[in-house]
Structure formats: structure tokens, C-alpha cells
N, C-alpha and C positions, 0 to 999 in steps of 0.2 A: 704188381706188374705196372709199369709206367708206360703210358702211350707217348708217341712222339709229340703230340700237341701239348702234353702236360709237363714236358721238360721245362725246367726253369732256364730262361735265357738272361744273360746279364743285360740290364736295361741301361741304355745310354741316356745321360742327362741332356735335356734340351738346353741349347745355348740360350742364355738369358739376355744376350746382347741384341741391340737393335742396330742394324747397319744401314748406311745410306744406299740409295738405289745402285744396283750393279756391284755391290760389295757383299762379301760373305766372310766367314771365319778364315777360310784359306787365304783369301787375298789380303786380309788385314794381318794375318800371321806372317805372310811373306814380306809385307811392308815393314812390320815391326822387326823381323829378322834382318832385313837390309840395314835399317838404321842402328840396330844393336851391334851389328858386325862392322859398321863403318869406322874407318880409322879417324883419329882426332884431326889429322891434317885435312882430311876430306870434309869433315864437319865444319871446320873453321873456314875453309875455302867456300863452302856453300853459303855459310852465313855472311861472309864478306861480299860474295857476289850478289846476294839478295839485298844487302844494305846499299850497294853501289848502283843498283838498278833503279831507274826512275819510273819503270812501268811495272804493272802487275797484271795478272790474269784473274778474271772473276769466273769461277767455275759455274756457280748457280746463283741466279738472281731471280727473285720472284718477278714474273712477267709484268705484273701491274706496277712495279717500281721502275721498270726500264725507262719510260719516258722522262721521269724525274732525274734519273741518273744521267741520261744523255743531255738533258737541259743543263745540269750542273757542269758537266764536262765542257759543253760548248761555252758556257758563261766563263769558265776558267780560261779556256783558250783565247777568248776575246780580250780578257783583261791582262793576259801575259805578254 
């Protein structure tokens, strides 16, 4: 006779990946799906737009490096 607690349940494997803050398997899978299903014309348009853009966005910068980054930006602006 088998008790409820003794029934074998299929074990789910733990995800071995380490994700950035606010990311998880579902979000990463959705992003991968988006790019996997993207049409070639859209891919090339995105690459071209990025190449023509003179600006970028820094998502995460260590706080202790921020003063040095701002100093370099200001130095570049003054010399331009």
C-alpha cells in the first residue's frame, strides 16, 4: 500500500543559469523568441539604425565609476 506522501513525483531540474537583476527564465525566453522570430529586414534595419546613432544608453554603471565617466564626457565635449 502506497501513501500519498510516498508517491514519486517527477523532479524538475533547477535552472543552472544566473540572470541579471529583474530577469528570469521566462523573460529571457521571451527576448530570445522575439529575436529568433524577427524578419531579416527588421534585423538589418535595427543594425543600421544603431550604426547611424551617435548616442547610446548605459544601462548599469558601477556607481564608483560614474564621476570618472562624467569627467571623460565633459572633457570630450570641451575638445569638440
